[in-house]
C-alpha positions in Angstrom: 9.2 4.3 -0.4 5.4 5.0 -0.6 3.1 2.2 -1.6 1.8 4.6 -4.4 5.3 4.6 -5.9 5.9 0.8 -5.8 6.1 -0.7 -9.2 3.4 -3.4 -10.2 4.1 -6.9 -9.3 7.0 -6.2 -7.0 6.8 -7.5 -3.5 7.3 -5.2 -0.5 6.8 -5.2 3.3 4.7 -2.6 5.1 6.8 -0.4 7.4 4.2 2.0 8.8 0.9 3.9 7.9 1.4 7.6 8.3 -1.2 9.5 10.3 -2.0 13.1 9.0 -3.8 14.1 12.1 -4.7 12.8 15.6 -7.4 10.1 15.4 -6.8 9.8 11.6 -9.8 7.7 10.4 -8.2 6.8 7.1 -4.9 5.7 8.6 -6.8 3.7 11.2 -9.0 2.0 8.6 -5.8 1.1 6.6 -4.3 -0.6 9.7 -7.7 -2.4 10.3 -7.5 -3.7 6.6 -4.1 -5.3 7.3 -1.6 -2.6 6.4 0.5 -3.3 9.4 4.3 -3.5 10.0 5.8 -6.7 8.4 2.9 -7.5 6.1 3.7 -8.4 2.6 2.2 -6.1 0.0 2.1 -5.9 -3.7 0.5 -3.5 -6.4 -1.4 -5.8 -8.7 -2.9 -3.3 -11.2 -3.8 0.3 -11.8 -7.1 1.7 -13.1 -7.3 3.1 -16.7 -7.8 6.8 -15.9 -4.8 8.4 -14.2 -3.8 5.0 -12.9 -6.6 5.3 -10.3 -7.5 3.3 -8.3 -4.6 0.9 -7.4 -5.4 -2.7 -7.0 -3.2 -3.7 -3.9 -2.8 -7.1 -2.3 -1.9 -7.3 1.3 -1.5 -10.8 2.5 -4.0 -12.7 0.6 -6.7 -10.1 0.3 -7.0 -7.5 -2.5 -8.2 -3.9 -2.1 -8.8 -1.0 -4.4 -7.1 2.1 -2.9 -6.9 5.7 -4.2 -3.3 6.8 -4.8 -3.7 9.3 -1.8 -4.4 6.4 0.4 -1.7 4.3 -0.9 0.7 7.2 -0.4 0.1 7.0 3.3 1.6 3.5 3.5 5.4 3.3 3.8 7.0 0.2 2.3 10.4 -1.4 2.0 11.3 -3.8 -1.0 11.6 -7.3 0.0 15.0 -9.0 -0.3 15.4 -10.5 -3.8 12.7 -8.1 -5.4 13.9 -5.9 -8.3 12.5 -2.6 -9.0 
């Protein structure tokens, strides 16, 4: 499942960040921000216009991501989370 598809307030674990090209700067930046395999992630809120941006918490830090950026992050629901 993509992070952009994750329902709000449902915990998931990052599986991978998808690179769209060699030396992909956006994917590299997402990994630098903490979107790495095994990290807990949760969508906290969405913006008022077209649900953009998404407020995403990874670990203990929150970031605003465009849906296109969140779609690069593959996640898996954590055990005990209901979608």
